[in-house]
C-alpha positions as CSV (number, residue, x, y, z in Angstrom):
1,M,9.9,27.8,-41.6
2,R,12.3,28.7,-39.3
3,S,10.3,28.2,-35.9
4,S,10.6,31.4,-33.2
5,P,12.5,31.1,-29.9
6,G,8.8,30.8,-27.9
7,A,8.2,27.8,-30.6
8,G,11.6,26.3,-29.3
9,L,10.9,27.0,-25.4
10,L,7.4,25.6,-26.0
11,R,8.6,22.3,-28.1
12,G,10.8,22.0,-24.9
13,I,8.6,21.4,-23.0
14,L,7.1,19.1,-24.7
15,I,10.3,17.1,-25.5
16,G,11.0,17.1,-21.8
17,V,8.0,15.6,-21.4
18,L,8.4,12.2,-23.2
19,L,11.4,11.4,-21.8
20,G,12.5,8.0,-19.7
21,A,12.0,8.4,-16.2
22,V,12.6,6.9,-12.3
23,F,10.3,6.8,-9.6
24,T,11.6,9.5,-7.0
25,A,10.0,10.8,-3.6
26,G,9.7,7.6,-2.3
27,F,10.0,5.5,-6.0
28,V,12.7,4.8,-7.8
29,V,13.0,2.5,-11.2
30,R,16.5,1.4,-11.4
31,G,17.9,2.5,-15.6
32,A,19.6,4.9,-17.7
33,I,17.1,8.0,-18.7
34,P,16.9,8.4,-22.2
35,S,18.7,11.8,-23.4
36,L,17.3,14.3,-25.5
37,A,19.6,13.2,-28.8
38,A,18.2,9.7,-28.5
39,H,14.7,11.4,-29.3
40,E,14.8,14.2,-31.5
41,A,15.2,12.9,-34.9
42,V,11.6,11.2,-34.2
43,I,9.6,13.7,-31.8
44,G,10.8,16.6,-35.0
45,E,9.7,14.7,-37.5
46,N,5.8,14.3,-35.4
47,L,5.9,18.0,-34.0
48,P,5.3,20.4,-36.5
49,A,7.5,24.2,-36.4
50,N,4.3,26.1,-35.7
51,S,2.5,24.0,-33.7
52,S,3.5,26.1,-30.6
53,A,1.9,29.6,-31.5
54,E,-1.5,26.8,-32.8
55,Q,-1.3,25.6,-29.1
56,F,0.0,28.8,-26.7
57,P,-0.9,31.9,-28.5
58,L,-1.0,33.9,-26.0
59,L,2.0,32.3,-24.5
60,L,3.9,34.0,-27.8
61,E,1.8,36.9,-27.8
62,A,3.0,37.7,-24.3
63,K,6.6,37.1,-25.2
64,A,6.7,39.6,-27.8
65,L,5.2,42.4,-26.4
66,I,7.6,42.2,-22.8
67,E,10.0,41.9,-25.7
68,E,9.0,45.0,-27.5
69,H,7.9,47.0,-24.1
70,Y,9.1,46.0,-21.0
71,L,11.5,48.8,-19.4
72,R,14.0,46.5,-17.6
73,P,16.4,43.9,-18.7
74,L,15.5,41.0,-19.6
75,P,16.2,37.8,-18.0
76,N,18.3,35.2,-20.5
77,Q,16.7,32.7,-22.5
78,T,17.4,29.7,-19.9
79,T,15.6,31.9,-16.9
80,L,12.6,32.7,-19.3
81,Q,12.6,28.9,-20.2
82,Y,12.6,27.8,-16.5
83,G,10.0,30.5,-15.6
84,A,7.1,29.0,-18.3
85,V,8.0,25.3,-17.4
86,R,7.5,26.3,-13.7
87,G,4.3,27.9,-14.8
88,F,2.8,25.6,-17.1
89,L,3.3,23.1,-14.0
90,G,2.1,25.7,-11.5
91,T,-1.7,25.0,-13.4
92,L,-1.8,21.6,-11.9
93,Q,-2.1,22.8,-8.2
94,D,0.2,19.0,-7.4
95,R,2.8,20.0,-4.9
96,L,4.4,17.1,-6.1
97,T,5.2,17.5,-9.8
98,Y,7.5,20.1,-9.6
99,F,10.7,21.6,-11.8
100,I,14.3,21.1,-10.5
101,E,17.5,23.0,-11.7
102,P,20.8,21.5,-13.0
103,A,22.4,22.0,-9.9
104,V,19.9,21.4,-7.6
105,A,18.8,18.0,-9.7
106,A,22.6,17.0,-9.3
107,S,22.5,17.6,-5.2
108,E,19.8,15.6,-5.4
109,S,21.4,13.0,-7.2
110,N,24.4,12.9,-4.3
111,V,21.7,12.4,-1.9
112,L,20.5,9.4,-3.0
113,A,24.3,7.7,-4.1
114,G,23.6,7.6,0.1
115,E,27.6,8.7,0.7
116,Y,29.1,10.9,3.2
117,G,32.9,11.8,5.7
118,G,32.3,10.1,8.9
119,I,33.6,7.5,10.7
120,G,31.0,4.8,9.7
121,V,28.5,4.0,12.6
122,Q,24.8,4.6,13.6
123,V,24.1,6.8,16.6
124,R,20.8,5.7,19.1
125,R,19.2,7.1,21.8
126,D,17.4,4.4,24.1
127,E,15.0,4.5,26.4
128,A,17.3,5.6,29.2
129,G,18.2,8.2,27.2
130,K,21.7,7.2,26.5
131,F,23.5,7.1,23.1
132,R,24.2,4.2,21.8
133,L,26.9,3.8,19.0
134,Y,26.1,0.4,16.6
135,P,29.2,0.8,13.5
136,F,28.8,-0.1,10.5
137,R,30.3,-3.7,9.3
138,E,33.8,-3.4,8.4
139,G,33.5,0.1,9.0
140,P,36.2,2.8,10.7
141,S,34.8,2.7,14.0
142,A,34.3,-1.7,13.7
143,R,38.3,-1.5,12.9
144,A,38.8,0.6,15.9
145,G,36.9,-1.9,17.9
146,L,33.8,0.1,19.1
147,L,31.0,-2.4,19.6
148,D,27.2,-2.8,18.9
149,G,25.8,-0.6,22.2
150,D,28.5,1.2,23.7
151,I,27.8,4.3,25.1
152,L,28.9,7.8,23.3
153,F,30.2,9.7,26.7
154,K,32.2,12.5,24.6
155,V,33.3,13.8,22.1
156,N,36.3,15.5,20.7
157,D,36.8,16.4,24.7
158,Q,33.4,17.9,24.8
159,E,30.3,15.6,26.8
160,I,27.4,14.5,25.1
161,A,24.7,15.6,27.5
162,P,21.4,13.8,27.6
163,E,19.8,16.8,25.7
164,T,21.9,16.9,23.3
165,P,19.3,16.5,19.8
166,Q,20.0,13.8,18.3
167,D,21.3,15.8,15.0
168,A,23.9,17.6,16.7
169,A,25.2,14.0,18.1
170,D,25.1,12.9,14.5
171,Q,26.9,15.5,13.5
172,L,29.8,15.5,15.3
173,L,30.7,12.1,14.3
174,R,31.0,13.1,10.7
175,G,33.5,15.7,8.6
176,E,35.0,16.1,5.8
177,V,37.3,13.1,4.3
178,K,41.4,14.5,4.7
179,A,44.1,14.2,5.9
180,D,44.5,13.5,9.9
181,S,40.8,14.9,9.5
182,G,39.0,12.6,12.5
183,V,37.3,12.6,15.7
184,K,38.5,11.6,19.0
185,L,36.0,9.8,21.7
186,L,34.8,8.3,25.1
187,V,32.4,5.5,24.4
188,G,31.7,3.4,27.7
189,R,29.7,0.2,27.7
190,D,27.6,-2.1,30.1
191,S,30.4,-3.8,32.0
192,G,31.9,0.1,33.3
193,E,34.7,-0.3,31.1
194,T,35.5,2.9,29.4
195,L,38.2,3.4,25.9
196,E,39.4,6.0,24.0
197,R,40.0,6.1,20.8
198,F,41.3,8.4,17.4
199,I,39.0,7.9,14.1
200,L,40.0,9.3,11.1
201,F,37.3,10.5,9.0
202,E,36.2,7.9,5.2
203,T,33.6,8.4,2.5
204,I,31.0,6.0,4.0
205,E,28.9,4.4,1.8
206,V,25.6,3.8,4.4
207,P,24.3,0.7,3.9
208,S,20.1,0.5,3.5
209,V,19.7,-2.3,6.2
210,V,21.4,-2.8,9.4
211,W,20.4,-5.0,12.4
212,R,21.3,-6.6,15.7
213,V,19.9,-8.9,18.8
214,L,18.3,-6.2,21.1
215,A,20.7,-5.8,23.6
216,E,17.6,-5.1,26.0
217,A,15.5,-7.9,25.2
218,P,18.2,-10.7,23.8
219,E,15.4,-13.3,22.8
220,L,14.4,-10.6,20.1
221,G,15.7,-9.3,16.6
222,Y,15.9,-5.3,15.4
223,I,16.2,-5.0,11.6
224,Q,16.3,-1.3,10.7
225,I,15.7,-0.6,6.7
226,L,17.2,3.0,6.2
227,R,15.8,2.8,2.8
228,F,15.2,0.7,0.0
229,T,18.1,0.2,-2.6
230,S,19.0,-2.1,-5.0
231,R,21.6,-3.7,-1.9
232,T,18.2,-4.1,0.4
233,P,17.4,-7.7,-0.5
234,E,20.8,-9.4,-0.1
235,E,21.1,-6.9,3.1
236,L,18.0,-7.9,4.1
237,N,18.8,-11.5,3.8
238,D,21.9,-11.3,6.1
239,A,19.9,-10.0,8.5
240,F,17.8,-13.1,8.8
241,E,21.0,-15.0,8.7
242,D,22.4,-13.7,11.1
243,L,19.4,-13.1,13.6
244,R,18.4,-16.9,13.0
245,A,21.6,-18.0,13.5
246,A,21.3,-16.6,17.4
247,A,17.8,-18.0,17.4
248,V,15.7,-14.8,18.3
249,K,11.7,-15.1,18.8
250,G,10.6,-12.3,17.3
251,I,11.1,-9.3,14.9
252,A,11.7,-5.7,15.5
253,L,11.1,-4.1,12.3
254,D,12.1,-0.2,11.7
255,M,11.6,2.3,9.2
256,R,11.1,5.5,10.7
257,N,12.6,8.3,8.9
258,N,12.6,5.7,5.9
259,P,11.5,8.1,3.2
260,G,11.2,5.3,0.8
261,G,13.0,4.4,-2.4
262,L,13.0,1.2,-5.4
263,L,9.8,-0.2,-6.0
264,L,10.7,-3.9,-6.9
265,E,13.0,-3.9,-3.8
266,S,9.8,-2.4,-1.8
267,I,8.0,-5.0,-2.7
268,Q,10.6,-7.8,-2.2
269,V,10.7,-7.2,0.7
270,A,7.2,-7.1,2.2
271,S,7.4,-10.7,-0.5
272,A,9.9,-11.8,2.7
273,F,8.1,-11.8,5.6
274,L,4.5,-13.2,4.2
275,P,3.1,-16.0,2.4
276,D,2.9,-16.5,-1.4
277,D,-0.6,-16.6,-1.5
278,K,-1.2,-12.4,-0.5
279,I,-1.7,-9.3,-2.3
280,I,1.5,-6.4,-1.4
281,L,-0.4,-3.4,-3.6
282,I,-2.7,-1.5,-5.7
283,E,-1.7,0.7,-8.5
284,R,-4.0,2.8,-10.7
285,N,-2.8,5.1,-13.5
286,K,-4.3,6.4,-16.7
287,S,-4.0,3.1,-18.1
288,G,-6.0,1.5,-15.1
289,E,-5.4,-0.7,-12.2
290,K,-2.5,-3.3,-11.4
291,Q,-2.4,-5.5,-8.7
292,Y,1.2,-6.3,-6.8
293,A,1.2,-10.0,-5.7
294,I,4.2,-11.5,-4.3
295,N,7.6,-11.3,-5.6
296,N,9.9,-12.9,-4.1
297,S,13.9,-12.5,-4.8
298,D,16.5,-15.1,-5.3
299,K,18.9,-13.1,-3.3
300,I,17.3,-14.0,0.0
301,S,17.3,-18.0,1.0
302,Q,14.5,-18.1,3.2
303,K,11.5,-15.8,4.2
304,M,10.9,-14.8,8.1
305,L,7.2,-16.3,8.0
306,D,7.6,-18.1,11.9
307,L,8.6,-15.4,14.0
308,P,6.1,-12.3,15.5
309,L,6.9,-9.2,13.6
310,V,6.1,-5.5,14.9
311,V,7.0,-3.0,12.4
312,L,8.0,1.1,13.8
313,V,6.8,3.5,11.8
314,N,6.8,7.6,12.6
315,K,5.9,10.7,10.3
316,G,9.3,10.2,8.3
317,S,7.8,6.8,6.9
318,A,6.9,7.6,3.4
319,S,6.1,6.1,-0.4
320,A,8.0,2.6,-0.2
321,A,8.2,2.5,3.9
322,E,4.4,2.6,4.1
323,L,3.4,0.4,1.4
324,V,5.4,-2.2,3.5
325,A,3.4,-1.6,6.9
326,G,0.0,-1.1,4.9
327,A,1.1,-4.7,3.3
328,L,2.1,-6.5,6.7
329,K,-0.5,-4.6,8.4
330,D,-3.7,-5.4,6.3
331,N,-2.4,-9.1,5.6
332,G,-2.6,-9.5,9.3
333,R,1.4,-10.2,9.7
334,A,2.5,-7.6,11.8
335,L,1.3,-5.1,14.4
336,L,2.5,-1.5,13.7
337,V,3.9,0.8,16.9
338,G,4.3,4.4,16.9
339,Q,3.3,7.7,15.0
340,Q,1.0,8.3,11.5
341,T,3.3,8.0,8.6
342,F,3.7,10.9,6.0
343,G,0.9,9.7,3.3
344,K,2.5,10.0,0.8
345,W,0.6,7.3,-1.6
346,S,1.0,8.8,-5.1
347,I,3.7,8.1,-7.6
348,Q,6.0,10.6,-9.3
349,L,8.6,10.0,-12.3
350,I,11.6,12.2,-12.4
351,F,12.6,13.2,-16.3
352,Q,15.8,14.2,-16.8
353,L,16.0,17.1,-19.4
354,S,18.2,18.7,-21.6
355,D,20.4,20.4,-19.4
356,K,20.1,18.2,-16.6
357,S,17.5,19.8,-15.1
358,S,14.3,17.5,-14.2
359,L,10.6,17.2,-14.1
360,H,8.6,15.3,-11.5
361,V,5.3,14.5,-12.9
362,T,2.9,12.5,-10.4
363,T,1.9,9.6,-12.4
364,G,-0.4,7.2,-10.5
365,E,-1.4,6.2,-7.1
366,F,-0.9,3.3,-4.8
367,Y,-3.7,1.6,-2.3
368,P,-3.1,-1.1,0.3
369,P,-5.0,-4.5,0.2
370,S,-7.5,-2.7,2.1
371,R,-8.0,-0.4,-1.2
372,A,-8.1,2.6,1.5
373,Q,-7.2,5.9,0.8
374,L,-4.4,7.3,2.6
375,D,-2.7,9.6,0.4
376,G,-1.7,12.7,2.5
377,I,-3.4,11.0,5.5
378,G,-0.9,8.4,6.0
379,L,-1.0,4.7,7.7
380,T,-2.5,4.5,11.7
381,P,-0.3,2.8,14.1
382,D,-2.2,0.1,16.0
383,I,-0.3,1.2,19.2
384,L,-0.4,5.1,18.5
385,M,2.5,7.4,20.6
386,I,3.5,10.3,21.6
387,P,7.4,11.4,20.6
388,D,9.1,11.7,23.8
389,Q,10.3,15.2,24.5
390,N,14.1,14.3,25.6
391,G,13.9,12.1,22.4
392,R,14.3,8.6,24.2
393,D,13.2,5.9,22.0
394,V,9.8,5.1,23.9
395,E,8.8,3.3,20.8
396,L,11.3,0.9,21.0
397,G,10.4,0.4,24.4
398,E,6.9,-0.6,23.8
399,T,7.8,-2.8,20.5
400,I,9.9,-5.3,23.7
401,R,6.7,-5.3,25.1
402,A,4.2,-6.4,22.7
403,L,6.6,-8.9,21.2
404,R,7.1,-10.3,24.6
405,K,3.3,-10.6,24.8
406,Q,2.7,-12.5,21.6
407,I,5.5,-14.5,23.1
408,G,4.6,-15.4,25.6
409,S,8.1,-13.8,27.1
């Protein structure tokens, strides 16, 4: 018996929900997503052609009436299917379970790739309000002679005023990668030296971890995790080695505006700061409860257990970043400084559908070792701070003071 178009629509929805997946909205699990073709034969055999008519008779009835009586032209079948999927998901009343059309799904994938056109430099405003530059290792800015802590004065002869928004300063240093496309900089150093450079734009692969010895507190190391990727444990190990070689006495771990990333790597990062007998995470899903214990990465040669640690967080710290911060806080390893975190303590899977659209589905919740319910609430820092209205990094200043107090300097 031949199935109706409506039956095919609903069968597509049911098949899509059975596809392979990766964690998103904070958590991602590596690996290829199985295609629809790989599942059609098995699923088709177990899904009778009339099953959608039996399970969703009102939908097919409404579809038939619309096709027969509606005054105006109907959208195409793809648009109708997308509408049906969104209506189906809308009944769940879960803002984190949603459907993404192919073009948007592709754009999301590009964002996760972590690439852009620019000069390979991180811009940070210090506690005094100055824009400081921190070149990515081996990137165009580093090759042009820029150094950590250089002060940004001008971009293309345009003066960078103290009130310039952070994102505006970032955007001035990015652009399309093409012949002779770049940016002219005037920078200064605390020594009084100034230098001018024209730096060509290149495709920049954003590192997941950046680090340095703090110029304003040379006894302290600074590690920022931008997001959790497959490279994070290896990059964190490089940070550990450099900062130990510099004989720092404390670590500021910055996870502000870190949206999350890979689950395994985030557990390995937390493990790198904790003894082997600690719990990192508790997950609850339809199958029950699972505890995640320490998982040491073979890419990290020596854990960082001996130095005082303070973690910076804010409202942009979400999911995997909250997992790490919560594990370090609950195990008494670190103080938290900053603002309340985002409160993303549920797990979503991305299911890729046959036309490259995707379905994001909530499949579980997770908790810190204390088992506190934090989804929609977030972590409360030990030292709660109000962001500076002029964008000065007062949180880092407070972190330095907290670390100096711990090490007695």
